[in-house]
Structure formats: structure tokens, C-alpha cells
N, C-alpha and C positions, 0 to 999 in steps of 0.2 A: 508421670510427667503431666498428665491432664490435671490431677489434683493439685500439683505444685503450681501450675499456671492459674488455676482457679483461686488458690490462696493468695498468689502474688497480685492478681488483678481482682481485688475484693469487689469492685464495682465495674461490671462489664460496660463496654461502650454501648450506648443506645443507637444501634445501627438504623432503626426505623425512624427515629425522631431527632437524633442528635445532629449537631453541626460541628464543623471543624473550627477550633479556636487556636490561638497562637501557641498554646502549650503542646498541641499535637506536633509542632515542628521544633520544639525546644530541646529534644533529645532525652527527656526524662521519662517518667512512668507513662504519661499520656502517649508519647511517641511509641513506646514499646507496646502499649495496648493496641494502637492503630496498626502497627506492623503485624502483630500476632493475630488479631481478630478480624482484620480486613485483608491485608495483602498476603500474608502467609497462607491463609485459608484458601485463597483463590489460586495461588501460584505454586502450591505445595510440590516439592520434589527434593530428592536426596541432597543435591548441591546447595539449594537455598536453606535447607534445614540445618546445615552446619552452623549457620548464624554468624558468619564472619562479616567483616566490613566489605569484603570482596568475595569472589568465587574462585575456588580451586577447580580448574577444568581438566578433564581427562586429555591425554595426548591426542592432538589432531594429526592425522596421517597425510592428508592432502594439503595442497597449497592453501594457507589460511586466507579468508576474506573477511573484511570488516566494513560495515556501513553504519552511519548514524543518521538520525532524523529527528525533527522537532514537529510537534503536532499542536496547532493552535486553532483548530477548526471551530467554527461557530455556525449552527448550534452544536452542543455537545452530543445530542441525540438526534438522529435523523432517520428517515425511512431506509431500512436495510443495514443499519449499523449505528455505531457511536464512536466517540473518540478513542475508546479502549480497543475495540476490534480493529479500528483503522490503524492505530499505532502499531499493533502486532503485525497485521497483514502487510502494511506498508514496508516495515523493516524486513520481514521475511522476503518480500518481493524484491527489495533492493539487493539483498544478498543473492537471491536466486537469479537475478538478471546478470550476475557475474558468472553464470554457468556453475553455480555452487549449490551445495546442500546446506540450508540454514540449520544451525544446531542450538545456539544459545542467544538469549536477549538479556540486556541490562536495561532497566527502565527507571527514569527519574520523574518525579511528580512535583510540580509547583502548584500548590492549592491555595485558593483565596480564603481568608478568614470568613466564616459564615456559610461555607459550602456545605450542603446537606450530606451527611455521612451515607444516607441511603443511596444517593446518586453516585457517590464515590464507590460504594460497594457494588452497585450495579455495573459500573464501568470496569472495575478490576475483575469482576466475575466474567464479564465479556472478554477481557484480555485473556483470562485463563482458558476459556473455551476455544478461542481462536488459536492460542498457542498449542493446545492439544490437537486441534484439527491439523495444524501445520507440522506437528511432531517436533516442536522446539520447546526448550525449557527457559523460563524466566528465572535467572540464577542470582541476580543481585540488583540493587537499586538504591535510590535515595528519595527522601521526602522533605520538602521545604514548604512552610506556610508563610504567606505574605499578608500584610494588613489589608483589611477590607478596603476596596477601592484601588488597590495597587495590582490587581490581577483581573482576570475575566473568568472566574470560576475555577478553571483547571487547565494547565498546560502539561503535556507529557513529552519527554525526550527519550529516545530509545537508541540503543546500539546493538547491532546484530553481528554475530560471529558465525562463520560457516567454513566449509572446505570445498574446493573446486572439484567437480565431478571428474572421474578419471577420463583422460583423453580429450577433454573439452577446453577450447580456448575461444572466447568471444571478446569482441571489442567493437566500439563504435568506429574504429579505424579499418575494420576488416570487410566491409561491404564491397562486393566486386560486380562489375558489369555482368548482366545475365542472371544475377541472383533474383529470387522472388521474395516479395514482401508479403508476409502473412500476419494478420491480426487475429486475436483469439475471440472476438465478438464485437457487439455493437458499441458504438462510440458515444460518449457524452452522458452516460447514465448518472455517474456520481455527481458531476458538477450541476446538472439540472435538478437532481434530488435535493442537493443542498440549497440551491437557489429557491426552489419551490417551497421548501420548508421555512427558510429564512424570511421570505417575503409573504408567506401565507397564501401562495398561489396554488391552484388545483388544476391539473391537466389530466382529464379523463380518469383512468383507473388508478392514477397515482404512480409517480416515478420512483423507483427504488435504486439506491446506490448499489454499485457492483462490487463494493469493497470485499475482497477475498484473498486468502493466501494462494499463490500460484506455483509454489515449489513443486508440487506433484505434477502439474502440467509441464513445467520445465524439464523434469526428469523424463517424461514421455517424449518431449521434443528431442532431447539429446539422444535418446535411444533410436528414434526414427530418423533423425538427421544428425549423425555424429559429426558432420563437418559444418554445423550451424555457425554462421559468421557473427551475427549480432543478436542480442536479446536486450530489449528495453521495455519498460512499462511507461506508457504515455500518460503521465499524471498531469501536473500543471503545464498548461500550454497545449495539451492534447496531442493528437496524432500528428498534426501539421508541424508543430514546433519540434517534436521529438525526431521526426524524419528530417527536418532541416538540420538538426544537430548532427545526425548520422551522415547526411550528404556532405556537410562541411568537413567533418572529421575524416571521412574516407575519400574525399575529393572525387565524388561520383555524382551523377544525376539520378533522380528517382522520378518515375512516371507512374502516377496513380490512375486507377479507373474508378470514377465516381460511382458508377452503377454497381460496383462490386463491394463497396464499403457499407457494412450493415449499420443502420441507425434505427432504433425503435421508433415507431410512429409517434408515440406520445412525446418522446424526446425531440423529434424533428419539429413537431407542432409547437412545443415550448420554445425551442430555439428561434423559430420563425416569429413567434409572438414577441420575444424579447430582443430580436435583432441580433442573434448570436449565430455563429457558424459552429455546428457540432464537431468539426475537425479540430477546433481550438479549445473545446470544453474538456475538463479534466476527467480522467478515469482512474479508478483505484483497484480494479480487478481485471484488467486487460493487459495483454502484452503484445509486443511486436517481435516477430522472429524473421530474420533475413537469412535465407538458406540457399545453397546452390540449386540451380534449376533441376538437376537430376534427383534431388532429395525432397523437392517441394511437395509432390503429391503424397508421398509416404508420410511426410511430416503433417500435412493437412489432415490426413486420415486419422493419424494418432491423436492429434489435438481434438478433433471432433468426438473421439471416443473417450476423452478424459474429462474429469470434473472441471468446470469453468471454461471449457473449450468448445462446447457444442455448436456455437455459432461462428466458428473460425472460418476465415475466408482469405484467399489469395487476392490482394488488392492492388498490387503494383509490381513493377520491375525496376531493378537497378540498371542504369545506363551509363555509357561512357560520355554521352553528350551533356553539355551544360553542367559541368561539375560544380557542386555546391548548391544546386538549385533543385527544388521539388516542383513538379508540374502535375497537372491532372487533366485527363480527358473527361469532359463534362457530359452530363446527360443529353445535352444538345448537340454533342459531337465535336465541339470546339476544344481548345486547350487553354488552360489558364494557369498562372503562377499560383503556388501555394506557399505564401511567405511565412516568415517567423511571426509569432504573436508580438504585437507592438504595444500592448497595454494589458493591464490586469483586469480581465473581464469579470472574474469572480474571485474577489479576495477571500482569504482564509477558508479555503475549501479542503485543507488537509492539515 
């Protein structure tokens, strides 16, 4: 098979110095070379290697879950990740927040003419590594090439498929008075990493994106708190907007404790310098778990012992008062409203 491929592709793609041209999206030999020598090499698995236009998946025994996402982040490479790792981790997390085990991903690429193949290879290799970390398989996809000036380098869309974990039912409508609000770590890392890289700003030791797959952490939560009510990842709009969504859907109030919310010092300083509130800044490797009071401590302990959950903290309580609103006890001892995000602070952060 290897000899056959070498004969078929008499001139291999120049991964180091080559660039994408329109023939790579035309469906002919150049497209086949790109798929074989870049994508298939990074994503190799038995389903993908069947070479069909789609993927034949094994039977899924639990309730199926599907989520889709589009990734238009700028810049494509940033401290702590790139558009490829972000695409996989983001899709894995969206499936996991349904209380599900992610299994498969489909990925589509819109590439601008002139894009360096070396950068594309680096991105898809990163996708492959993140998929292996999460235990998922990239099983099918598509590639399109647009004329120079009609794209912005690279866009990626993904669809994730998984199955609900046994006995788990989560929903934004299920938060109940008395529940505890737990977050899995510091807020605002991803958004400020993108902003600092995009604007050429430096804040101390350098802020890293928190982009990471959280499905293993979700499984630990579900074991420790089998009656978990809500799972969400506070991406665009940050913690504040996500909690407002939950408060509205569940018709409950939420009271936060500002002193309990972890924010890294360099992120806090960057937000202060730029006039931003870290509660509204995007995260890509953090989650919110809303669990019954009696399961909160065991859940917190399990989260702190799991990868990507070491800085987990209980940061608030669900209340029956002021349904649909999020409030916060401040460091000064007062109480303030934590409203929805009303503008796009940081465009194209995912």
C-alpha cells in the first residue's frame, strides 16, 4: 500500500515550503495528496482509513449527543494552543457539557489560497494530539479552498458525536435553590491570552490560554455528584453571561462570592489595564458544575484531584430570590448585579 501511494503521488507535497493553491480544493490529485499526506497522517484511525465520503460508526448504546461549532479565531497560533487544538477541545467540551462521553468528530476546513502548508500541517497535528488526549476519533471531514483575499487563512468547523453517561441528566433548566455553583479554575485566561497576542501586549510572565478537553473531568464530576444538575463551559461572554443564561432558563437567582472566584494575578492586571471585567472574558478550558448542596464537597474534592480541575472552587449558591438574576457579594461586602454581556469585548476569540 505504501509503494502504491508513492507511485500514485510521484511528487510529494512540500510540507515545509509549499503553499495551498486552488487545485488543493478542486477534488483531483492535489486534493488527494493533501488528504493523504497531511490530514490522514495526523488523524489516522480505522474508521477514517476506510476512505468513504462519510464515516460508518459503531452502534452507540447510550442516548446520542451531537454538537457543532465554527472556529474563526485570530491569531491562528497563540500562547497555550492554536485553532486546531481549540477546535477539537471546544467540540469535545460541548458534547461533555451534555453529560456525555465524546466519541467522534467530523471536521471541515476552509483554507485561503496561499496559506502555508507547514502551518496547516502544524495545526492538524495539534488536532490529532488533542483528539488522542480526549480519547476521540476524527472520522470524516471536508476541505475547501477559497481565493486569496476571500478568507482569513483558515476556518475550521467541527461536529462532535457522543453518548450520555449512564444515569446522568443535565440541563440549564435544572438548577434548584440550595445548589452550589462550582467552577473548575481561574477565569479569563483564554480571552486575555488572545488579546495580548493579538495586540502585542506583554503582562508579566505571559498569559496562557486554558484551552483543553474537559471530558475526563466531567466523568469525575458525574461519579462524585451523580445528581449534578447543570454542566456548562463559560466560553464567549464568560462566567457572568453563562450564569445569567442558567438563571433565566431555571427561573432561579444565583448569588456569587467575589472572594471565592479564582483569577490569576496577571489576568487580573491585564483586565484592569484594558478596562475589562474577568467575569465576562472567555474561557476554553473551564467548566461550571451546579450540584446539590449535599454533593458539593465530594464533587469539589474529585475535581481538584482531576486533570484541569486543580484550582476548582465553590463560588456561589442558587437561590429562590430574584429569579433570572445573578448577583455577587463584593470584596467590599456589598452586593452588585452581574448582568449579561452587552457588547463583544473580544471578537474572534474562538
